[in-house]
FINU-446461 format. One line per field, with one value per atom (N, C-alpha, C): x, y, z; atom name; residue in one letter. Coordinates in Angstrom, 1 decimal, padded with zeros to 4 digits. Example, Ala and Ser with C-alpha at 12.3 -4.5 7.8 and 13.67 -1.06 7.14 Angstrom:
<pts>
px: (013.2 | 012.3 | 013.2 | 012.8 | 013.7 | 012.9);
py: (-005.7 | -004.5 | -003.3 | -002.2 | -001.1 | 000.0);
pz: (007.8 | 007.8 | 007.8 | 007.1 | 007.1 | 007.9);
atomo: (N | CA | C | N | CA | C);
residuo: (A | A | A | S | S | S);
</pts>
This chain:
<pts>
px: (003.7 | 003.1 | 001.6 | 000.8 | -000.6 | -001.1 | -002.3 | -002.9 | -003.3 | -003.5 | -003.9 | -005.3 | -005.3 | -006.6 | -006.8 | -005.8 | -006.0 | -004.9 | -005.1 | -004.1 | -003.4 | -002.3 | -001.7 | -002.6 | -003.4 | -004.3 | -005.3 | -005.9 | -006.9 | -006.3 | -005.1 | -004.4 | -004.2 | -003.8 | -003.5 | -004.8 | -005.9 | -007.2 | -007.6 | -007.4 | -007.7 | -007.0 | -005.7 | -004.9 | -005.4 | -005.8 | -006.3 | -007.6 | -008.5 | -009.8 | -009.5 | -008.5 | -008.2 | -007.9 | -007.1 | -006.8 | -008.0 | -009.0 | -010.2 | -011.1 | -011.1 | -011.9 | -011.2 | -009.9 | -009.2 | -008.3 | -008.9 | -008.1 | -007.2 | -006.2 | -005.2 | -005.9 | -005.7 | -006.3 | -005.7 | -006.6 | -006.1 | -005.3 | -004.4 | -003.7 | -004.6 | -005.8 | -006.7 | -007.3 | -007.5 | -008.0 | -006.9 | -005.7 | -004.6 | -004.5 | -004.6 | -004.5 | -005.7 | -006.9 | -008.1 | -008.3 | -007.3 | -007.4 | -007.3 | -008.1 | -008.0 | -006.6 | -005.9 | -004.5 | -003.6 | -003.7 | -002.9 | -003.3 | -004.5 | -005.0 | -004.5 | -004.5 | -004.0 | -002.5 | -001.7 | -000.3 | 000.0 | -000.7 | -000.5 | -000.9 | -002.0 | -002.4 | -001.4 | -000.9 | 000.2 | 001.4 | 001.8 | 003.0 | 002.8 | 001.6 | 001.3 | 001.3 | 000.7 | 000.6 | 002.0 | 002.9 | 004.2 | 005.0 | 004.8 | 005.4 | 005.0 | 003.6 | 003.1 | 003.6 | 003.6 | 004.1 | 005.6 | 006.4 | 007.8 | 008.0 | 007.1 | 007.2 | 006.8 | 005.8 | 005.3 | 006.3 | 006.7 | 007.6 | 008.8 | 009.8 | 010.9 | 011.7 | 012.2 | 012.9 | 014.2 | 014.9 | 016.1 | 016.2 | 017.0 | 017.2 | 018.2 | 017.7 | 018.6 | 019.1 | 018.7 | 019.2 | 020.6 | 021.1 | 022.5 | 023.5 | 023.6 | 024.6 | 025.9 | 027.1 | 028.4 | 028.8);
py: (-027.1 | -028.5 | -028.3 | -028.9 | -028.8 | -029.5 | -029.0 | -029.6 | -031.0 | -031.8 | -033.2 | -033.3 | -034.1 | -034.3 | -033.2 | -032.3 | -031.3 | -031.4 | -031.0 | -031.0 | -029.6 | -029.5 | -028.2 | -027.2 | -027.6 | -026.7 | -026.1 | -027.0 | -026.6 | -025.6 | -025.9 | -025.0 | -023.6 | -023.6 | -022.4 | -021.6 | -022.2 | -021.6 | -021.1 | -021.8 | -021.4 | -020.1 | -020.0 | -018.8 | -017.6 | -017.8 | -016.8 | -016.3 | -017.2 | -016.8 | -016.0 | -016.4 | -015.7 | -014.2 | -014.0 | -012.6 | -011.8 | -012.5 | -011.8 | -011.5 | -012.3 | -012.1 | -011.0 | -011.0 | -009.9 | -009.1 | -008.1 | -007.3 | -006.4 | -005.9 | -005.0 | -003.7 | -003.0 | -001.8 | -000.6 | 000.4 | 001.6 | 002.4 | 003.3 | 004.2 | 005.0 | 005.4 | 006.2 | 005.3 | 004.0 | 003.1 | 002.9 | 002.9 | 002.7 | 004.0 | 005.2 | 006.4 | 006.6 | 006.2 | 006.4 | 005.2 | 004.3 | 003.2 | 003.8 | 003.3 | 003.8 | 003.7 | 002.7 | 002.5 | 003.6 | 003.9 | 004.9 | 006.3 | 006.6 | 007.8 | 008.0 | 006.9 | 007.0 | 007.3 | 006.6 | 006.9 | 008.3 | 008.8 | 010.2 | 011.2 | 010.9 | 011.8 | 011.8 | 010.6 | 010.6 | 011.3 | 011.2 | 011.9 | 013.4 | 013.8 | 015.3 | 015.8 | 015.0 | 015.4 | 015.6 | 014.6 | 014.7 | 015.9 | 016.1 | 017.3 | 018.6 | 018.7 | 020.0 | 020.1 | 019.0 | 019.0 | 019.4 | 018.9 | 019.3 | 020.8 | 021.3 | 022.7 | 023.6 | 023.2 | 023.9 | 023.9 | 022.7 | 022.4 | 021.5 | 022.1 | 021.3 | 020.6 | 019.5 | 018.7 | 019.4 | 020.1 | 020.8 | 022.0 | 023.0 | 024.2 | 023.9 | 024.0 | 023.8 | 025.1 | 026.2 | 027.5 | 027.8 | 027.2 | 027.6 | 026.6 | 026.5 | 025.6 | 026.3 | 025.7 | 026.3 | 026.3);
pz: (-009.5 | -009.5 | -009.3 | -010.1 | -009.9 | -008.7 | -008.2 | -007.0 | -007.3 | -006.3 | -006.5 | -007.2 | -008.3 | -009.0 | -010.1 | -010.3 | -011.4 | -012.4 | -013.6 | -014.6 | -014.6 | -015.3 | -015.4 | -016.1 | -017.1 | -017.8 | -016.8 | -016.0 | -015.0 | -014.0 | -013.6 | -012.6 | -013.3 | -014.5 | -015.2 | -015.4 | -015.7 | -015.8 | -014.5 | -013.4 | -012.1 | -011.7 | -012.1 | -011.8 | -012.6 | -013.9 | -014.7 | -014.1 | -013.7 | -013.1 | -011.8 | -011.1 | -009.8 | -010.2 | -011.3 | -011.6 | -012.1 | -012.7 | -013.1 | -011.9 | -010.8 | -009.6 | -008.8 | -008.7 | -007.9 | -008.9 | -009.6 | -010.5 | -009.8 | -010.5 | -009.9 | -009.6 | -008.5 | -008.2 | -009.0 | -009.2 | -009.9 | -008.9 | -009.4 | -008.4 | -007.5 | -008.0 | -007.2 | -006.1 | -006.4 | -005.4 | -004.3 | -004.6 | -003.7 | -002.8 | -003.5 | -002.8 | -001.8 | -002.2 | -001.3 | -000.3 | -000.3 | 000.7 | 002.1 | 003.1 | 004.4 | 005.1 | 004.8 | 005.3 | 004.8 | 003.5 | 002.9 | 003.4 | 003.6 | 004.2 | 005.6 | 006.4 | 007.8 | 007.8 | 006.9 | 006.9 | 006.5 | 005.5 | 005.0 | 006.1 | 006.8 | 007.9 | 009.1 | 009.4 | 010.5 | 010.0 | 008.8 | 008.3 | 008.3 | 007.8 | 007.9 | 009.3 | 010.2 | 011.6 | 012.2 | 011.9 | 012.5 | 011.9 | 010.6 | 009.9 | 010.6 | 010.8 | 011.4 | 012.8 | 013.6 | 015.0 | 015.0 | 014.1 | 014.1 | 013.7 | 012.9 | 012.5 | 013.7 | 014.4 | 015.6 | 016.8 | 017.1 | 018.3 | 017.8 | 017.2 | 016.8 | 018.0 | 017.7 | 018.7 | 019.2 | 018.2 | 018.6 | 017.6 | 018.0 | 017.2 | 016.1 | 014.9 | 013.7 | 013.1 | 013.6 | 013.1 | 013.5 | 014.6 | 015.1 | 014.6 | 013.3 | 012.7 | 012.5 | 012.6 | 012.4 | 011.0);
atomo: (N | CA | C | N | CA | C | N | CA | C | N | CA | C | N | CA | C | N | CA | C | N | CA | C | N | CA | C | N | CA | C | N | CA | C | N | CA | C | N | CA | C | N | CA | C | N | CA | C | N | CA | C | N | CA | C | N | CA | C | N | CA | C | N | CA | C | N | CA | C | N | CA | C | N | CA | C | N | CA | C | N | CA | C | N | CA | C | N | CA | C | N | CA | C | N | CA | C | N | CA | C | N | CA | C | N | CA | C | N | CA | C | N | CA | C | N | CA | C | N | CA | C | N | CA | C | N | CA | C | N | CA | C | N | CA | C | N | CA | C | N | CA | C | N | CA | C | N | CA | C | N | CA | C | N | CA | C | N | CA | C | N | CA | C | N | CA | C | N | CA | C | N | CA | C | N | CA | C | N | CA | C | N | CA | C | N | CA | C | N | CA | C | N | CA | C | N | CA | C | N | CA | C | N | CA | C | N | CA | C | N | CA | C | N | CA | C);
residuo: (X | X | X | X | X | X | X | X | X | X | X | X | X | X | X | X | X | X | X | X | X | X | X | X | X | X | X | X | X | X | X | X | X | X | X | X | X | X | X | X | X | X | X | X | X | X | X | X | X | X | X | X | X | X | X | X | X | X | X | X | X | X | X | X | X | X | X | X | X | X | X | X | X | X | X | X | X | X | X | X | X | X | X | X | X | X | X | X | X | X | X | X | X | X | X | X | X | X | X | X | X | X | X | X | X | X | X | X | X | X | X | X | X | X | X | X | X | X | X | X | X | X | X | X | X | X | X | X | X | X | X | X | X | X | X | X | X | X | X | X | X | X | X | X | X | X | X | X | X | X | X | X | X | X | X | X | X | X | X | X | X | X | X | X | X | X | X | X | X | X | X | X | X | X | X | X | X | X | X | X | X | X | X | X | X | X);
</pts>
């Protein structure tokens, strides 16, 4: 439903212009995003921590 005082055509043009103003990011942009880098750093840190000091011994399986 279009906004008050606008036609369906104006609303469609507004949505298309919105996509031009906020284009979809490239995969490299997503990878270099600070949030992505923080999540990858935390995952790598937990992996290294688990390798250095494992929570329990997994070598004694039956």
